[in-house]
Backbone as a ProteinNet text record, in pm:
[ID]
protein_1_A
[PRIMARY]
MRFRIGLAPFDRSRVVIGIARLRAYRDGRPRWRTRSVLEAVPGAFERCRLVVGDTLEPRA
[TERTIARY]
-20876.5	-20777	-20817.7	-20725.6	-20758.5	-20728.1	-20682.9	-20648.7	-20686.3	-20685.3	-20723.2	-20607	-20639.2	-20536.7	-20590	-20499.3	-20534.2	-20498.2	-20582.7	-20559.6	-20561.2	-20470.9	-20469.6	-20456.1	-20567.9	-20558.7	-20507.5	-20429.6	-20381.1	-20388.9	-20387.3	-20404.4	-20269.3	-20271.9	-20148.8	-20042	-20083.9	-19985.8	-19951.7	-19986.1	-19955.5	-20020.7	-20138.8	-20216.2	-20314	-20314.9	-20403.1	-20547.4	-20633.5	-20772.9	-20868.9	-20817.2	-20901.2	-20818.9	-20875.2	-20811.7	-20920.4	-20891.2	-20990.7	-20924.7	-21001.9	-20960.9	-21051.6	-20991.7	-21070.7	-21064.6	-21180.7	-21186.7	-21149.2	-21123.6	-21088.1	-21200.8	-21164.2	-21256.9	-21349.6	-21305.6	-21385.7	-21308.9	-21381.5	-21322.4	-21349.2	-21257.1	-21276.4	-21360.3	-21421.6	-21499.5	-21406	-21439.1	-21357.3	-21375.6	-21271.1	-21277.1	-21230.4	-21297.4	-21254.5	-21123.1	-21040.1	-20911	-20801.6	-20831.2	-20727.8	-20626.1	-20500.8	-20391.9	-20324.4	-20301.5	-20238.6	-20290.7	-20255.8	-20301	-20182.6	-20171.3	-20071	-20138.5	-20081.2	-20136.6	-20047.3	-20110.8	-20035.4	-20116.4	-20053.2	-20124.5	-20227.6	-20337.7	-20439.6	-20381.6	-20412.7	-20365.6	-20234.3	-20167.4	-20037.6	-20051.3	-20157.4	-20174.3	-20202.3	-20275.2	-20300	-20170	-20087.6	-19960	-19865.6	-19871.4	-19786.4	-19850.1	-19971.8	-20047.6	-20075.2	-20100.6	-20137	-20285.4	-20319	-20458.3	-20487.2	-20615	-20657.6	-20604.7	-20544.3	-20486.5	-20335.1	-20276.2	-20129.5	-20071.3	-19951.2	-19880.5	-19774	-19773.8	-19674.8	-19547.1	-19436.6	-19305.9	-19224	-19190.4	-19112.8	-18969.8	-18922.4	-18784.8	-18715.8	-18586.4	-18509.5	-18451.8
2655.2	2607.8	2471.1	2381.1	2247.3	2228.9	2332.4	2321.2	2450.8	2448.9	2566.2	2664.4	2794.2	2897.7	3010.5	3090.9	3213	3331.6	3434.4	3553.9	3678.2	3770.8	3900.7	4009.1	4069.7	4179.1	4306.2	4385.1	4511.6	4620.1	4746.2	4861.2	4916	5032.7	5091.5	5121	5157.2	5187.8	5063.9	4946.9	4815.9	4793.8	4851.5	4829.2	4715	4615.4	4499.2	4544.9	4511.8	4554.6	4438.8	4319.1	4203.6	4076.8	3975.2	3844.2	3740.7	3644.8	3543.2	3407.3	3304.2	3166.5	3111.9	3059.8	3003.9	2852.2	2791.4	2646.2	2603.7	2477.6	2424.6	2451.4	2486.2	2510.3	2628.8	2728.6	2849.1	2972.2	3077.2	3205.2	3306.8	3401.1	3508.5	3620.4	3697	3812.8	3926.1	4000.7	4118.6	4225.4	4300.3	4408.5	4536.9	4646.8	4777.4	4812.2	4889.4	4937.5	4831.3	4707.9	4604.6	4630.5	4639.4	4658.7	4525.3	4446.2	4315	4222.9	4094.9	3995.8	3910.4	3887.2	3798.3	3663.7	3556.5	3422.2	3343.1	3258	3175	3049.9	2958	2838.9	2880.7	2807.2	2844.5	2848.1	2952.7	2967.4	3042.3	3071.7	3139.2	3282.2	3351.3	3488.9	3494.4	3396.4	3391.7	3363.1	3273.2	3242.1	3361.9	3442.3	3562	3683.5	3667.6	3776	3892.1	3860.5	3961.8	3994	4121.9	4165.2	4277.4	4304.3	4413	4544.3	4624.6	4752.4	4748.9	4629.5	4618.6	4664.6	4720.6	4761.8	4658.3	4611.6	4513.7	4584.9	4527.7	4586.5	4490.3	4528.7	4437.5	4420.8	4298.1	4268.2	4194.7	4213.8	4146.9	4017.8
-15739	-15649	-15593.9	-15586.3	-15537.7	-15390.6	-15323.6	-15182.4	-15110.9	-14978.3	-14899.7	-14891.5	-14890.3	-14875.7	-14787.6	-14737.4	-14666	-14753.9	-14752.2	-14833.7	-14746.1	-14776.7	-14708.7	-14814.9	-14857	-14953.5	-14886.3	-14961.4	-14908.3	-15013.2	-14967.4	-15056.5	-15103.1	-15169.3	-15225.4	-15121.1	-15002	-14897.9	-14814.2	-14864.1	-14804.9	-14668.8	-14648.7	-14527.4	-14553.9	-14465.2	-14479.8	-14462.8	-14560.8	-14554.7	-14531.5	-14514.3	-14485	-14477.5	-14413.9	-14407.5	-14431.9	-14518.5	-14551.9	-14565.2	-14537.3	-14562.5	-14671.1	-14775	-14884.4	-14879.8	-14893.9	-14903.1	-15044	-15061.4	-15192.9	-15293	-15413.1	-15524.8	-15500.9	-15424.9	-15401.3	-15447.1	-15483.6	-15520.8	-15410.8	-15395.7	-15298.2	-15357.2	-15267.8	-15313.1	-15350	-15455.5	-15486.6	-15379	-15352.5	-15253.9	-15319.8	-15287.1	-15334.7	-15267.7	-15332.8	-15284.5	-15282.8	-15321.5	-15319.3	-15428.7	-15389.3	-15485.3	-15516.4	-15412.9	-15427.3	-15318.2	-15330.3	-15233	-15190.1	-15060.4	-15005.3	-14980.8	-15034	-15016.4	-14921.7	-14840.4	-14746.2	-14713.4	-14643.9	-14598.9	-14494.5	-14481.7	-14383.4	-14242.3	-14169	-14032.1	-14018.4	-14128.4	-14121.7	-14068.9	-14104.9	-14060	-13909.3	-13857.2	-13713.7	-13638.4	-13691.2	-13626.5	-13628.6	-13734.1	-13744.7	-13678.8	-13628.2	-13563.8	-13658.9	-13785.4	-13883.9	-13868.8	-13854.7	-13839.6	-13937.2	-13958.3	-14045.2	-13987.2	-14074.3	-14033.2	-14020.1	-14017.9	-14015	-14146.9	-14142.7	-14262.7	-14295.8	-14420.9	-14464.7	-14504	-14467.5	-14494.7	-14580.9	-14704.3	-14789.3	-14737.6	-14744.8	-14705	-14817.9	-14827.4	-14932.2	-14881.3
[MASK]
++++++++++++++++++++++++++++++++++++++++++++++++++++++++++++

């Protein structure tokens, strides 16, 4: 990646299991139980008040 991003991995029941900020040209650590990852601009999760343990709800 050539730019910074924020990552929020979540499990099968869409519960957030971690939040990380990645610097440019870095890889994230693998996590057990990760089903998918939500990517966003750095600081977006703090602005949305997303914390570990929150459940993500899909919207159309």
